N, C-alpha and C positions, 0 to 999 in steps of 0.2 A: 502496415500494421500498427497498431497501438497497443501494449499492454498496461494492464492495470495490476499491481500487485497488491494483494492483500497482507496485512501483519496485523496478528492481536497480540502481539509480546510487549508488556509495558515495561521490562527492562533491556537492557542490550548483552546479548549473550552471542552464542556461534552461530545461531539461526539468522539473527540481524546481521552480522557481519558476513554470512554468505549472501544476504540479499542484496546487501550493499555493492559487494564485488559484481554482482550480477549486474546490478543496474550500471555499475561503472562500464562494465564490458561491453552492456548493450548500448549504452550512450557512445563509445566509439565506433560502434556499427550505425549509427544514426539511427536506431530504432525508438520510436517516440515512448515517453512511459509515464506512467502517473503511478500515484501511491496512494493507499488509503490505509491509516493506521491509527493506533490509539491517542490520543488526544495528551499532551503533556509528557508523553514518553520520548526515551532518549532518541528512538528512530525518527520520529516526529521531528526533532531539533536537527538533525542529522540531515534529513529533507530538505528541511529549510535552510540549512549552510550551504547545500548543494545548490540550491536555487531551482529544485525539482518542482514539477506539479505536483501536489499532494493535498489530501485532504483528511480530516482525522474525524473521530469519533469518540462518544463516552463507552468506554467498557463497561458492560453490565455482566450480572451472573447469568442471565439466560438469554435464549434467542431471542434477537429482536429482529421484528418484520421493519423497522424503521432503519436498521442497518442494510437490508434487503433493498428497502426503495433507494437508500442512499447511492448503492451500488448501482442501481437500475440507472439513476440520475447521469451520474458519472460516465456511464458505459455511452449512455445517450451523447451527453454533453461531449464527449472527448473522442468519440467514434471510436470507442475501444473495441479491438478484434480478438483479444484473448485476455483473461482473466487468471492469474496466478495465486490461488491461495497457500500462501508458505507456510502454515501449520495447520492443525487438523482442529485446533481451538478456536478457530475464526468464529465471533457471533458479534 
């Protein structure tokens, strides 16, 4: 099992804290995880501080096929089995 967490938040609020708790708990269970989040967001900094496998993207106002391609590439590269979108605004 390998989980890819998707977060589109530009700020750190309750949702990002919940993702952090989930990642920490899954880590104790030794479940491999990666994150795709917004470039230069506080969540990206947190991932770096935690030495997590993470990728970033530039958030735009519309849906981007480039991001879909990036997700596909990460899924293939990391052998991801589960993709967890943590908010409905992911684009």
